[in-house]
N, C-alpha and C positions, 0 to 999 in steps of 0.2 A: 685305715690311713687318714691322718688329720689333713683336712683341706687347707691349703695355703691361704693366707690373707693377702689382699691387695691394697695398695695405697696410691692415691692420687697426690702428686707433688707438683705444685706450680713453681716455676723458677728453678727447675731441677738441673740446669746445665752449668751452674756456677755457684759459688758461695756455699752458704749453709744448706741449701736445697740439694746440691750435689753431694755434700759430705753426709747428709742424713740418708740419702739414697744408698750410698756405699755401706753405711752402717746397717741399714735395714736389709740390704742384700745379704749380709752375713747372717742375718736372723731369719732368712727364709721367706721374705716377702716377694710378691710379684708387683710390677710397677706400671702405673699409668701416669705418664709424665708430660708436662707441657713445655714447649720451647718455642722460641722465635727462629732460631738458626738451626738448620738441618746439619750443618757442619759441627756445631757444638753438641748437638744431640748425639751424633755418631761417636764423638769422643767420649761422652758420658756413657753411652751404651757399652762401649768397649771396656771402660773402667769398671762398670758394674759387673760385666761378664767375667772379668778377671777375679773378682771377689766372690761372685755367685753364679757359676756357669749354668745352673739350672733355672735361674730366675727368668720369668717372662717379662719382657720390656716392651711397652707400647707407647709411642710418642704421638702427641696431638699438637699441631702447630698453629700458633696464633699470636697476635700482638695484644697484650693486656692493657695497652693504653686506648684501646677501642672497645667499648662495651659491646658493640655488634660482634666483634671477633670473640670476645669472652663468651657471649651467648651461643655463638656457633660452636665453639670448642666444647662448651658444657653439654650442648645437645648431642654432639657427636660421641662424647664419652658416655653419656647416659644411654644412648642407643646401643652402644657396644658392650656396656657393662651394667647389667641389671642389678648387680650387687657390688657395693663398694664398702670396704671395711674401715678405711681411714682416708680422710681428706686433710692434707696439710697445705693450708693457705700461706705460702712462704714468699711468693713473688713480691718484690717491692723495690722502689727507687728513692734515692735522695737526689732530686734535680736541683742544680745550682743556678738554673735560669728558667724562667717561666715558659711553658709550652701549652698549647691548647689542643685538645683531642679532636678527632673527627666529629664528635657529638657536641663540640663547643663547650667542653668542660675542662677544668684544670687537670693537668696530667698527673700530678702527684696524688691528688684525691682519687682520681680514676683508678690508677694502677694499685695503690695501696689500700683503698677502701671499697670503691664501687665494684672492682673486679672480683674480689673474694665474696662480696655480698651476693652478686648475681650468680657466680659459679656455685656457691653453696646452695642457693635456692633451687637451681636446676638439678643438682645432684641429690636432692632430698629423697626422692623415691628409691634410688639405688642404695643410699645409706640406710634407709629403713629396712631394706631387705637383708641387712647384715644382723647377726645376733647381738653384736656389741660394737656398733659403729662409733668412731671418734672423729670429731672435727677439731683440728688444732690450728690456732691462728697465731702467727708470729707478730707480736706487738713490740713494745720497747719502752724503757724508762725515759727515752727521749720525749715521751708524752708529757713529762713534767715541765717541759719548756714549750708548751703549746700556745702561750699567750692567752687570749680570751676566746672561748668557743661561742660562736654566734650561729644559730640555726634559724632559717635554712641558708643564710647568706654564705657561710663558709663552703658549702658544698658546690657552689657555682662561681666562686670568686676567682676571676682571672686577672686580678690586679697585678701588674709587673712587680718583681722583687729582685733584690740583689743576691749574690751568693750568701752573704751574711744573713739576709732576711729570709733565706730558704729554711733555716733551722726550725723556727716556730711552726712553719707550715708542715714540714716533715713530722714534727712532734705532734701536731694536730691529727695527722693521718693515723698515727699510732694510738692516740687517745680514742679515735673513732673505732679502731680495731678492738680495743678493750671493751668499749661500750656495746659494740655489735655482738661480741662474744657473750656478754652477760645477758643481753636481751634475747638473743637466739636460744641460749640455754633454757630460759624461761618458756619461750614459745614452743620449744621442742621437748619440753619436759616429759610428755607422754609418748614420745616417738621412739624411745629406746636409743637415743643418740646422745652421747656426751660431747659437750662443747667446752673447750678451755683455751685460754690465751697464755702467752709466756713472754718474758723478757729474756732475750738471748745474750744480753750483755754486749759489750763492745767487741766487735770482730773485725779484723783487718781484711778479711776476704771480700774482694770487690769494693774496697773502700774508695769512696769518692771518685768513681770512674770518670766523672766529667772534669776533674781537676788535673791540670797538666803535670803537677808534681806528685800525683797519687802513687805511681810505681815506686818512686824514691822513698816516700813516706811509709809505704807498706813494707818495704825492705828494712827500713830503720826500726819500725815497731816490732817486726818479727825478730830482729837482732836483739832487741831489748826484752823479748819474750812478753810483749804486751798484745792484748787482743787475740789470744789463742782461740780460733774458731771451734776447736774441739769442745770447749765448754758450752758454747751455744748448741752444738750438735748433741751433746749429752742431754740437756734439758728437753729438747724436742723429742729425742728418742724415748726418754723416760715417759713423757706424756702419752706416747703412742703405745708402748709395750708394757709398762709397769702396771700391775693390777691395782696398786694404790690409787693411781690417777684414773683408771677406768671406772672407778666408783664415784668419781667427782665430776661435777659439771658447773659451769658458770664461773670458774676460777681464773685467777691470773697469777702465774707462778714464776719464781725467780731462778735465774741461772745459778749454778753452783749448789745452793742449799736446796732448791726445789720447793721452798716454802712459799706460802701464799703472800701476795703483795696487796696492800691497800692502794687502789689507783688514786692518782691525783684528782682533785675536784675539777669538773663534775663527773669524772669517770665512774664513780661508784653510786651515782644518784639514779635510782630506779626511774624516776619521772623523766629525767633527761635521756636515759637510755631508750625509754619508750618514745619520747619525742623524736630522737634521732631516727629510730626505725620508721616511724610514721612519715617523717619528712623525706627520708630516702625512698621509701616505697612510692610516695606521691610523685617525686621527681622522676623516678625510673618509669613509672606508669605514663607520665606525660611524654617521656622520650620514646615510648613504645616498646620498652623492654620487659614489661610485666603484663 
């Protein structure tokens, strides 16, 4: 009997995370899922069970805008699961107004970048115990509109911004995801763990939750058949299950074609990737999370 693989999915109760969970349920995976809301978690659990009655589903609850919470959730997962086959770092937000986390850090940078960084490090021993572990990071071509990357300043910048000014900051967090993936792949090259990032394309699921007109816009885009989230679901699933990608590491792959993408500068710069890692590690150590 072939042992089932398990997958950790962050942000699994909505959007792409939920859709990927449903797809992987059909493919026989067991689930380790993170959530903030127990109510949404139970809805997701029921949906997965409808598609995959035999799937094991385990939820861990926490707020990924708090590094302390991320660290706690990661430690709880690691203690419960000494072997993890796949980690999908999917949770993310596009905030249209500035908020500061309990650690006095910018919220978007924390949720979209620090949270997956910390969680991935904590789960490394469990990933190493898998024969063919994969770490998949959801990035975005929004990274091309990141403005100018400044390190270490950008990691702690809590300067107020407008809804329009939020887009470069969101793009910057996605650039950091790409750079983190490439550097992590190098550092873990001998650990038997593949690390890749992807662009899921434009998806209407969960679009602009903080905008009052978001529900109307989402219905309009769906009527026009724009932003079909199934395309984003497909590229994520391929990175997890296709043998082609299980032989690759350090890549950044596109929705639809599945082809490699050259990141916008300085995303592909080895020296900047290294600097980002060292800067992040220093900051998190100073905050007491390493």
